ZAGU-543887 format. One record per residue (C-alpha): residue in one letter; chain; x negated, y negated, z; residue number from 0. Coordinates in steps of 0.001 Angstrom, whole numbers. Layout:
// residues N
rest = A&kette = A&c1 = X&c2 = Y&c3 = Z&nr = NUM
...
***
This chain:
// residues 257
rest = M&kette = A&c1 = -40647&c2 = -42373&c3 = -59184&nr = 0
rest = Y&kette = A&c1 = -43231&c2 = -44324&c3 = -57163&nr = 1
rest = K&kette = A&c1 = -40622&c2 = -45628&c3 = -54707&nr = 2
rest = K&kette = A&c1 = -39107&c2 = -42192&c3 = -54267&nr = 3
rest = C&kette = A&c1 = -42493&c2 = -40643&c3 = -53424&nr = 4
rest = K&kette = A&c1 = -43363&c2 = -43510&c3 = -51099&nr = 5
rest = W&kette = A&c1 = -40207&c2 = -43185&c3 = -49027&nr = 6
rest = G&kette = A&c1 = -40542&c2 = -39404&c3 = -49014&nr = 7
rest = A&kette = A&c1 = -43984&c2 = -39760&c3 = -47465&nr = 8
rest = V&kette = A&c1 = -42643&c2 = -42189&c3 = -44855&nr = 9
rest = L&kette = A&c1 = -39854&c2 = -39768&c3 = -43956&nr = 10
rest = L&kette = A&c1 = -42305&c2 = -36850&c3 = -43664&nr = 11
rest = G&kette = A&c1 = -44550&c2 = -38903&c3 = -41380&nr = 12
rest = A&kette = A&c1 = -41604&c2 = -39828&c3 = -39186&nr = 13
rest = L&kette = A&c1 = -40574&c2 = -36185&c3 = -38878&nr = 14
rest = M&kette = A&c1 = -44109&c2 = -35152&c3 = -37907&nr = 15
rest = M&kette = A&c1 = -44190&c2 = -37831&c3 = -35223&nr = 16
rest = A&kette = A&c1 = -40839&c2 = -36640&c3 = -33920&nr = 17
rest = V&kette = A&c1 = -42181&c2 = -33173&c3 = -33058&nr = 18
rest = V&kette = A&c1 = -45208&c2 = -34460&c3 = -31140&nr = 19
rest = P&kette = A&c1 = -44456&c2 = -34259&c3 = -27408&nr = 20
rest = T&kette = A&c1 = -44611&c2 = -37466&c3 = -25446&nr = 21
rest = A&kette = A&c1 = -45246&c2 = -37664&c3 = -21727&nr = 22
rest = D&kette = A&c1 = -42681&c2 = -39769&c3 = -19862&nr = 23
rest = A&kette = A&c1 = -44788&c2 = -42812&c3 = -19022&nr = 24
rest = G&kette = A&c1 = -41804&c2 = -44418&c3 = -17264&nr = 25
rest = D&kette = A&c1 = -41523&c2 = -41700&c3 = -14628&nr = 26
rest = P&kette = A&c1 = -44819&c2 = -40864&c3 = -12900&nr = 27
rest = K&kette = A&c1 = -43144&c2 = -37916&c3 = -11131&nr = 28
rest = S&kette = A&c1 = -42112&c2 = -36235&c3 = -14403&nr = 29
rest = L&kette = A&c1 = -44912&c2 = -34358&c3 = -16174&nr = 30
rest = V&kette = A&c1 = -45281&c2 = -32314&c3 = -19343&nr = 31
rest = I&kette = A&c1 = -48373&c2 = -30134&c3 = -19470&nr = 32
rest = C&kette = A&c1 = -49761&c2 = -27855&c3 = -22143&nr = 33
rest = G&kette = A&c1 = -51366&c2 = -24451&c3 = -22064&nr = 34
rest = T&kette = A&c1 = -52055&c2 = -21749&c3 = -24617&nr = 35
rest = P&kette = A&c1 = -51113&c2 = -18062&c3 = -25007&nr = 36
rest = W&kette = A&c1 = -53797&c2 = -16156&c3 = -23075&nr = 37
rest = G&kette = A&c1 = -52849&c2 = -12597&c3 = -22120&nr = 38
rest = K&kette = A&c1 = -51221&c2 = -12534&c3 = -18688&nr = 39
rest = Y&kette = A&c1 = -52679&c2 = -15982&c3 = -18003&nr = 40
rest = G&kette = A&c1 = -50205&c2 = -17572&c3 = -20434&nr = 41
rest = G&kette = A&c1 = -47195&c2 = -16380&c3 = -22475&nr = 42
rest = N&kette = A&c1 = -43704&c2 = -17656&c3 = -23184&nr = 43
rest = D&kette = A&c1 = -42128&c2 = -14305&c3 = -22307&nr = 44
rest = L&kette = A&c1 = -43935&c2 = -13953&c3 = -18972&nr = 45
rest = P&kette = A&c1 = -42664&c2 = -15004&c3 = -15520&nr = 46
rest = G&kette = A&c1 = -43410&c2 = -18693&c3 = -15120&nr = 47
rest = K&kette = A&c1 = -45009&c2 = -18601&c3 = -18605&nr = 48
rest = G&kette = A&c1 = -47963&c2 = -16662&c3 = -17206&nr = 49
rest = F&kette = A&c1 = -50273&c2 = -16758&c3 = -14214&nr = 50
rest = V&kette = A&c1 = -51882&c2 = -20164&c3 = -14893&nr = 51
rest = P&kette = A&c1 = -48755&c2 = -22186&c3 = -15803&nr = 52
rest = D&kette = A&c1 = -46864&c2 = -20523&c3 = -12948&nr = 53
rest = L&kette = A&c1 = -49564&c2 = -21540&c3 = -10459&nr = 54
rest = V&kette = A&c1 = -49830&c2 = -25115&c3 = -11727&nr = 55
rest = M&kette = A&c1 = -46076&c2 = -25686&c3 = -11899&nr = 56
rest = R&kette = A&c1 = -45552&c2 = -24272&c3 = -8396&nr = 57
rest = V&kette = A&c1 = -48151&c2 = -26670&c3 = -7012&nr = 58
rest = F&kette = A&c1 = -46709&c2 = -29723&c3 = -8750&nr = 59
rest = R&kette = A&c1 = -43170&c2 = -28843&c3 = -7727&nr = 60
rest = H&kette = A&c1 = -44368&c2 = -28490&c3 = -4121&nr = 61
rest = A&kette = A&c1 = -45793&c2 = -32011&c3 = -4518&nr = 62
rest = G&kette = A&c1 = -42390&c2 = -33327&c3 = -5622&nr = 63
rest = Y&kette = A&c1 = -42881&c2 = -33452&c3 = -9391&nr = 64
rest = K&kette = A&c1 = -40579&c2 = -32430&c3 = -12216&nr = 65
rest = I&kette = A&c1 = -42824&c2 = -30300&c3 = -14387&nr = 66
rest = R&kette = A&c1 = -42588&c2 = -28564&c3 = -17758&nr = 67
rest = T&kette = A&c1 = -45177&c2 = -26473&c3 = -19600&nr = 68
rest = E&kette = A&c1 = -45461&c2 = -25958&c3 = -23356&nr = 69
rest = L&kette = A&c1 = -47724&c2 = -23246&c3 = -24778&nr = 70
rest = V&kette = A&c1 = -49337&c2 = -24318&c3 = -28040&nr = 71
rest = P&kette = A&c1 = -52516&c2 = -23472&c3 = -30005&nr = 72
rest = W&kette = A&c1 = -55553&c2 = -24433&c3 = -27939&nr = 73
rest = P&kette = A&c1 = -56999&c2 = -27160&c3 = -30235&nr = 74
rest = R&kette = A&c1 = -53577&c2 = -28858&c3 = -30360&nr = 75
rest = C&kette = A&c1 = -53239&c2 = -28733&c3 = -26567&nr = 76
rest = V&kette = A&c1 = -56638&c2 = -30351&c3 = -26049&nr = 77
rest = E&kette = A&c1 = -56183&c2 = -33047&c3 = -28685&nr = 78
rest = L&kette = A&c1 = -52700&c2 = -34088&c3 = -27572&nr = 79
rest = A&kette = A&c1 = -53697&c2 = -34124&c3 = -23893&nr = 80
rest = K&kette = A&c1 = -56630&c2 = -36331&c3 = -24853&nr = 81
rest = R&kette = A&c1 = -54135&c2 = -38722&c3 = -26503&nr = 82
rest = M&kette = A&c1 = -51829&c2 = -38400&c3 = -23441&nr = 83
rest = K&kette = A&c1 = -48998&c2 = -36871&c3 = -25454&nr = 84
rest = Y&kette = A&c1 = -49253&c2 = -34249&c3 = -22725&nr = 85
rest = D&kette = A&c1 = -49964&c2 = -35337&c3 = -19156&nr = 86
rest = L&kette = A&c1 = -52384&c2 = -32497&c3 = -18413&nr = 87
rest = I&kette = A&c1 = -53979&c2 = -29327&c3 = -19677&nr = 88
rest = S&kette = A&c1 = -52851&c2 = -26533&c3 = -17366&nr = 89
rest = S&kette = A&c1 = -56383&c2 = -25132&c3 = -17062&nr = 90
rest = A&kette = A&c1 = -59731&c2 = -25466&c3 = -18811&nr = 91
rest = W&kette = A&c1 = -63336&c2 = -24724&c3 = -18008&nr = 92
rest = R&kette = A&c1 = -65233&c2 = -27437&c3 = -16209&nr = 93
rest = G&kette = A&c1 = -68262&c2 = -28562&c3 = -18142&nr = 94
rest = P&kette = A&c1 = -69673&c2 = -30814&c3 = -20833&nr = 95
rest = N&kette = A&c1 = -66985&c2 = -30009&c3 = -23426&nr = 96
rest = F&kette = A&c1 = -64282&c2 = -31728&c3 = -21371&nr = 97
rest = A&kette = A&c1 = -66186&c2 = -34148&c3 = -19146&nr = 98
rest = P&kette = A&c1 = -66328&c2 = -37022&c3 = -21674&nr = 99
rest = H&kette = A&c1 = -62530&c2 = -37191&c3 = -22001&nr = 100
rest = F&kette = A&c1 = -60979&c2 = -35520&c3 = -18935&nr = 101
rest = D&kette = A&c1 = -61232&c2 = -35414&c3 = -15161&nr = 102
rest = P&kette = A&c1 = -60677&c2 = -32052&c3 = -13441&nr = 103
rest = L&kette = A&c1 = -58267&c2 = -31337&c3 = -10626&nr = 104
rest = N&kette = A&c1 = -58922&c2 = -28668&c3 = -7982&nr = 105
rest = V&kette = A&c1 = -60607&c2 = -25462&c3 = -9141&nr = 106
rest = I&kette = A&c1 = -57870&c2 = -22810&c3 = -9419&nr = 107
rest = L&kette = A&c1 = -59680&c2 = -19818&c3 = -10984&nr = 108
rest = H&kette = A&c1 = -63071&c2 = -18381&c3 = -11764&nr = 109
rest = D&kette = A&c1 = -63768&c2 = -16231&c3 = -14780&nr = 110
rest = T&kette = A&c1 = -66816&c2 = -14819&c3 = -16476&nr = 111
rest = V&kette = A&c1 = -68097&c2 = -14410&c3 = -19997&nr = 112
rest = N&kette = A&c1 = -69776&c2 = -11036&c3 = -20465&nr = 113
rest = F&kette = A&c1 = -71119&c2 = -8984&c3 = -23293&nr = 114
rest = V&kette = A&c1 = -68564&c2 = -6210&c3 = -23859&nr = 115
rest = A&kette = A&c1 = -69721&c2 = -3211&c3 = -25898&nr = 116
rest = L&kette = A&c1 = -68565&c2 = 305&c3 = -26726&nr = 117
rest = E&kette = A&c1 = -68986&c2 = 2693&c3 = -23813&nr = 118
rest = N&kette = A&c1 = -71682&c2 = 4703&c3 = -25622&nr = 119
rest = T&kette = A&c1 = -73878&c2 = 1678&c3 = -26282&nr = 120
rest = P&kette = A&c1 = -77581&c2 = 2216&c3 = -25587&nr = 121
rest = I&kette = A&c1 = -77754&c2 = -1349&c3 = -24228&nr = 122
rest = I&kette = A&c1 = -77728&c2 = -1105&c3 = -20431&nr = 123
rest = A&kette = A&c1 = -77615&c2 = -4751&c3 = -19270&nr = 124
rest = G&kette = A&c1 = -75932&c2 = -8008&c3 = -20261&nr = 125
rest = R&kette = A&c1 = -78756&c2 = -10536&c3 = -20208&nr = 126
rest = M&kette = A&c1 = -79204&c2 = -12682&c3 = -23281&nr = 127
rest = A&kette = A&c1 = -82599&c2 = -11119&c3 = -24008&nr = 128
rest = D&kette = A&c1 = -80998&c2 = -7651&c3 = -24046&nr = 129
rest = F&kette = A&c1 = -79174&c2 = -8684&c3 = -27228&nr = 130
rest = Y&kette = A&c1 = -82085&c2 = -10095&c3 = -29185&nr = 131
rest = G&kette = A&c1 = -81883&c2 = -8618&c3 = -32671&nr = 132
rest = K&kette = A&c1 = -78256&c2 = -7534&c3 = -32081&nr = 133
rest = R&kette = A&c1 = -74936&c2 = -8633&c3 = -33608&nr = 134
rest = V&kette = A&c1 = -72495&c2 = -10433&c3 = -31287&nr = 135
rest = G&kette = A&c1 = -69026&c2 = -11834&c3 = -31995&nr = 136
rest = Y&kette = A&c1 = -66915&c2 = -14380&c3 = -30180&nr = 137
rest = V&kette = A&c1 = -63698&c2 = -16321&c3 = -30777&nr = 138
rest = R&kette = A&c1 = -64391&c2 = -19517&c3 = -32669&nr = 139
rest = D&kette = A&c1 = -62254&c2 = -21847&c3 = -30511&nr = 140
rest = A&kette = A&c1 = -62835&c2 = -20098&c3 = -27176&nr = 141
rest = G&kette = A&c1 = -65106&c2 = -22800&c3 = -25781&nr = 142
rest = G&kette = A&c1 = -67672&c2 = -22049&c3 = -23125&nr = 143
rest = M&kette = A&c1 = -69984&c2 = -20466&c3 = -25675&nr = 144
rest = S&kette = A&c1 = -72631&c2 = -23183&c3 = -25662&nr = 145
rest = V&kette = A&c1 = -75143&c2 = -20565&c3 = -24462&nr = 146
rest = F&kette = A&c1 = -75258&c2 = -19412&c3 = -28079&nr = 147
rest = D&kette = A&c1 = -76063&c2 = -22861&c3 = -29487&nr = 148
rest = N&kette = A&c1 = -79379&c2 = -22791&c3 = -31329&nr = 149
rest = Q&kette = A&c1 = -79699&c2 = -19099&c3 = -30459&nr = 150
rest = N&kette = A&c1 = -81733&c2 = -17682&c3 = -33333&nr = 151
rest = N&kette = A&c1 = -82532&c2 = -14308&c3 = -31787&nr = 152
rest = I&kette = A&c1 = -78944&c2 = -13005&c3 = -31972&nr = 153
rest = Q&kette = A&c1 = -76847&c2 = -12642&c3 = -35124&nr = 154
rest = I&kette = A&c1 = -73588&c2 = -14452&c3 = -34358&nr = 155
rest = F&kette = A&c1 = -70171&c2 = -13688&c3 = -35858&nr = 156
rest = K&kette = A&c1 = -67240&c2 = -16025&c3 = -35168&nr = 157
rest = A&kette = A&c1 = -63599&c2 = -15014&c3 = -35636&nr = 158
rest = A&kette = A&c1 = -60229&c2 = -16688&c3 = -35171&nr = 159
rest = E&kette = A&c1 = -58851&c2 = -13931&c3 = -32914&nr = 160
rest = L&kette = A&c1 = -60102&c2 = -11302&c3 = -30498&nr = 161
rest = K&kette = A&c1 = -58274&c2 = -8548&c3 = -32380&nr = 162
rest = R&kette = A&c1 = -60473&c2 = -9211&c3 = -35409&nr = 163
rest = L&kette = A&c1 = -63582&c2 = -8827&c3 = -33270&nr = 164
rest = L&kette = A&c1 = -62250&c2 = -5609&c3 = -31736&nr = 165
rest = A&kette = A&c1 = -61829&c2 = -4160&c3 = -35231&nr = 166
rest = M&kette = A&c1 = -65408&c2 = -5165&c3 = -36021&nr = 167
rest = L&kette = A&c1 = -66697&c2 = -3635&c3 = -32782&nr = 168
rest = G&kette = A&c1 = -64791&c2 = -395&c3 = -33287&nr = 169
rest = G&kette = A&c1 = -66059&c2 = -194&c3 = -36861&nr = 170
rest = G&kette = A&c1 = -69682&c2 = -670&c3 = -35831&nr = 171
rest = R&kette = A&c1 = -70091&c2 = -4035&c3 = -37575&nr = 172
rest = I&kette = A&c1 = -71075&c2 = -5814&c3 = -34356&nr = 173
rest = D&kette = A&c1 = -72798&c2 = -4549&c3 = -31217&nr = 174
rest = A&kette = A&c1 = -70780&c2 = -6508&c3 = -28654&nr = 175
rest = I&kette = A&c1 = -68134&c2 = -9160&c3 = -28071&nr = 176
rest = A&kette = A&c1 = -68840&c2 = -12137&c3 = -25815&nr = 177
rest = S&kette = A&c1 = -65589&c2 = -12711&c3 = -23941&nr = 178
rest = D&kette = A&c1 = -63729&c2 = -13067&c3 = -20688&nr = 179
rest = P&kette = A&c1 = -63166&c2 = -9343&c3 = -19913&nr = 180
rest = V&kette = A&c1 = -59709&c2 = -9959&c3 = -18411&nr = 181
rest = N&kette = A&c1 = -58447&c2 = -11683&c3 = -21556&nr = 182
rest = L&kette = A&c1 = -60057&c2 = -9023&c3 = -23731&nr = 183
rest = D&kette = A&c1 = -58342&c2 = -6239&c3 = -21794&nr = 184
rest = E&kette = A&c1 = -54968&c2 = -7963&c3 = -22074&nr = 185
rest = T&kette = A&c1 = -55450&c2 = -8393&c3 = -25835&nr = 186
rest = I&kette = A&c1 = -56204&c2 = -4680&c3 = -26233&nr = 187
rest = K&kette = A&c1 = -52866&c2 = -3810&c3 = -24616&nr = 188
rest = T&kette = A&c1 = -51001&c2 = -5704&c3 = -27373&nr = 189
rest = L&kette = A&c1 = -52684&c2 = -4038&c3 = -30366&nr = 190
rest = T&kette = A&c1 = -50818&c2 = -1930&c3 = -32916&nr = 191
rest = P&kette = A&c1 = -52142&c2 = 597&c3 = -33754&nr = 192
rest = P&kette = A&c1 = -53758&c2 = 1055&c3 = -30336&nr = 193
rest = F&kette = A&c1 = -57445&c2 = 407&c3 = -29811&nr = 194
rest = T&kette = A&c1 = -58727&c2 = 3835&c3 = -28777&nr = 195
rest = H&kette = A&c1 = -62385&c2 = 3099&c3 = -28036&nr = 196
rest = K&kette = A&c1 = -63579&c2 = 2833&c3 = -24443&nr = 197
rest = L&kette = A&c1 = -65495&c2 = -312&c3 = -23552&nr = 198
rest = K&kette = A&c1 = -68231&c2 = -1246&c3 = -21125&nr = 199
rest = V&kette = A&c1 = -68526&c2 = -4698&c3 = -19517&nr = 200
rest = L&kette = A&c1 = -72241&c2 = -5367&c3 = -19221&nr = 201
rest = Q&kette = A&c1 = -73690&c2 = -7145&c3 = -16194&nr = 202
rest = P&kette = A&c1 = -74746&c2 = -9722&c3 = -15210&nr = 203
rest = P&kette = A&c1 = -72289&c2 = -12200&c3 = -16768&nr = 204
rest = I&kette = A&c1 = -73589&c2 = -14539&c3 = -19442&nr = 205
rest = Q&kette = A&c1 = -71990&c2 = -17324&c3 = -17417&nr = 206
rest = I&kette = A&c1 = -69394&c2 = -18002&c3 = -14728&nr = 207
rest = N&kette = A&c1 = -66677&c2 = -20518&c3 = -15557&nr = 208
rest = Y&kette = A&c1 = -64683&c2 = -22624&c3 = -13119&nr = 209
rest = N&kette = A&c1 = -61155&c2 = -23417&c3 = -14267&nr = 210
rest = S&kette = A&c1 = -59176&c2 = -26528&c3 = -13342&nr = 211
rest = P&kette = A&c1 = -56205&c2 = -28448&c3 = -14669&nr = 212
rest = Q&kette = A&c1 = -57558&c2 = -31397&c3 = -16657&nr = 213
rest = I&kette = A&c1 = -56176&c2 = -34918&c3 = -17050&nr = 214
rest = A&kette = A&c1 = -57219&c2 = -37611&c3 = -19502&nr = 215
rest = K&kette = A&c1 = -59528&c2 = -40217&c3 = -17966&nr = 216
rest = A&kette = A&c1 = -57257&c2 = -43014&c3 = -19215&nr = 217
rest = H&kette = A&c1 = -54014&c2 = -41564&c3 = -17812&nr = 218
rest = P&kette = A&c1 = -52313&c2 = -44422&c3 = -15915&nr = 219
rest = H&kette = A&c1 = -51306&c2 = -42229&c3 = -12951&nr = 220
rest = K&kette = A&c1 = -54450&c2 = -40093&c3 = -12844&nr = 221
rest = A&kette = A&c1 = -55586&c2 = -40887&c3 = -9303&nr = 222
rest = Q&kette = A&c1 = -52170&c2 = -40194&c3 = -7733&nr = 223
rest = I&kette = A&c1 = -51626&c2 = -37011&c3 = -9744&nr = 224
rest = I&kette = A&c1 = -55019&c2 = -35626&c3 = -8730&nr = 225
rest = A&kette = A&c1 = -54476&c2 = -36458&c3 = -5058&nr = 226
rest = D&kette = A&c1 = -50950&c2 = -35000&c3 = -5003&nr = 227
rest = F&kette = A&c1 = -52002&c2 = -31795&c3 = -6760&nr = 228
rest = D&kette = A&c1 = -55032&c2 = -31167&c3 = -4584&nr = 229
rest = K&kette = A&c1 = -53069&c2 = -31688&c3 = -1349&nr = 230
rest = A&kette = A&c1 = -50195&c2 = -29429&c3 = -2448&nr = 231
rest = Y&kette = A&c1 = -52632&c2 = -26824&c3 = -3760&nr = 232
rest = Q&kette = A&c1 = -54399&c2 = -26511&c3 = -416&nr = 233
rest = E&kette = A&c1 = -51058&c2 = -26218&c3 = 1397&nr = 234
rest = L&kette = A&c1 = -49745&c2 = -23465&c3 = -884&nr = 235
rest = K&kette = A&c1 = -53025&c2 = -21567&c3 = -976&nr = 236
rest = A&kette = A&c1 = -52971&c2 = -21411&c3 = 2839&nr = 237
rest = K&kette = A&c1 = -49446&c2 = -19936&c3 = 2641&nr = 238
rest = G&kette = A&c1 = -50457&c2 = -17083&c3 = 312&nr = 239
rest = L&kette = A&c1 = -50036&c2 = -18613&c3 = -3151&nr = 240
rest = Y&kette = A&c1 = -52525&c2 = -16264&c3 = -4817&nr = 241
rest = E&kette = A&c1 = -51251&c2 = -13132&c3 = -3120&nr = 242
rest = T&kette = A&c1 = -47745&c2 = -13962&c3 = -4378&nr = 243
rest = L&kette = A&c1 = -48866&c2 = -14669&c3 = -7945&nr = 244
rest = I&kette = A&c1 = -51113&c2 = -11596&c3 = -8143&nr = 245
rest = R&kette = A&c1 = -48124&c2 = -9452&c3 = -7136&nr = 246
rest = I&kette = A&c1 = -45745&c2 = -11125&c3 = -9622&nr = 247
rest = H&kette = A&c1 = -48130&c2 = -11061&c3 = -12575&nr = 248
rest = D&kette = A&c1 = -49919&c2 = -7787&c3 = -11811&nr = 249
rest = L&kette = A&c1 = -53264&c2 = -9436&c3 = -12517&nr = 250
rest = K&kette = A&c1 = -56487&c2 = -9347&c3 = -10543&nr = 251
rest = V&kette = A&c1 = -58185&c2 = -12734&c3 = -10571&nr = 252
rest = L&kette = A&c1 = -61187&c2 = -14443&c3 = -9069&nr = 253
rest = Y&kette = A&c1 = -60098&c2 = -17488&c3 = -7099&nr = 254
rest = P&kette = A&c1 = -61521&c2 = -19973&c3 = -4594&nr = 255
rest = K&kette = A&c1 = -61515&c2 = -18555&c3 = -1075&nr = 256
***
């Protein structure tokens, strides 16, 4: 019985290892990158797997790379890119969460985190102090929410998915959601039954985020990949890259001018 269990465990471990992607270390011009489902920014059924993967793959292909994107849960993407099982993360916010382990490539997008409330909210602005004594929810693994660390003046609710927070907001259990408004709007479009409440994006933003592809600091071809991407990115941007992608994906975005 002991031997049977032992070999069963070995076989299970081997199978788990087999499904972990591995970047092709022998071919520096062949890359596998990861992203995550993210409204029109990322989805397996979307053109080019969504706005962000489409942009990143177009740039790398222009630079002469063979490139493939896999969309996986966000924590898995980050962890496997850190271990170089993926060559890059397609896009992540610049900042202290990633700086210890990754180096950023060129900034490709801007987005904001705002307080989003029901349209009839009596709250008229989106400063942190405007929500003292209020109830605010955000997605647990969203990242970029460090502004709420050690925040004792706001009652915080964390959820695994935006749709859970929307149900809480519509039911009056929280006063606002802290989110990227674009992603929130795209999530609303997928809900069944439909979300019928009208929302208000409160200004100013809690913070502005700058998005870049990210590569592990220890990646053996990091310097060349960064240089190739940044050069190709500038060339394509000058030729109307964003105008083309905005038309294809029907998505308004903030991008570097």
